[in-house]
C-alpha positions, 0 to 999 in steps of 0.5 A: 343883233338880228334886225329881221327879228327886231324891226316889225314896221315903220310907224312914221318919220318925224324930221330926221327921226324914224319911229319903228314898231319893234319886237320887245320880247326879243329885245328883252331876251337878247339885248337888254331887259330894260327895254319897256314900251319905248326908248331911244339911243340916249338910254339904250346905246344899241338903238340907232341915234336917229331911231325911236323904238316902240314895243309892238304890244303897246297900245297904238293909241299911245304911240303919238305920246311916246313919239312926242316924249322922245322928240322933245327929249332929243331936242333938249339933249341937242340944245345942251341940256343934261340927260336928267333935264332932257328926260323931264322935258320929254315927260312934260311934253308927253304929259301936256299932250295926254292932258289935252286928250284926257279932256277930250276923251274923259276918264276910262276904267283902269282895271280891265280883267282880274288875271289871277288871285293867290289866296288872300295874298295878292290880286293880279289885274290886267290894266289899261296902261294908257289910262294909268299913264294919262291919269296917274303916272308916266312912271308906270310901264309894263307892270307894277305893285303896291310897294312901288306905286302909291296909287296901286291898291294894297296887295295888288299887282298891275300888268299891261293888258296889251302884252302877250300872255307869255310876256305877262307871265315874265312881268308877273314873276318880276313884280312878285319877286321885286315885291317880296324883296321889298317886303323883306327890306330891300330898297326899290333899286336893289329889289328891281335889280334882283327881280331883273336877274330872276326874270332874265333866267326864266326867259331862257328857262320858260318851262320852269316859269309856272312853278316859280311864279307859284313859289313866289306867290306863296312867299308874299 
């Protein structure tokens, strides 16, 4: 694990915990593809126990929400709750804080930019992920599509606008392949695993990425 390539700066210290801004692209390629937006050691053991890692390309306006979630989850685990109950405690704390801010700031537009269309089959939108998590679901992370999230319109794929252009392409490939597998009858967990395997391959073969995205789109 190359710490110099992972750690990009300290965000803040909360009691015995420290939140760090990290290089999510490097982590997904070299450690684990499941790192998305933020995480801690209870889910990804390679993260030090008293650290919270937050994706550099996430929205800084959400960092306080992520930290509130992780602190609440850690405290729940330390009190003896199961991992599932601790995760729910973290989600409740985050949801409550988002509700307060939503009341103050009001509703924002979710669709930010039409990134790409594939004929009449699929529209790919860059979206305000913060607004999605504020208004619709904390389960939305870096991307999603209509076959998984009921709130995404038919034939749409959503991708977090704050991600780099290259990272958006990897997420788009993942969502296209996952969606295709679900159309063909795979349940979400199996489709997600299949899409993860494909995504991992193209992270190491980026020159082939554009052609594979086009191929996946034609099959939708």
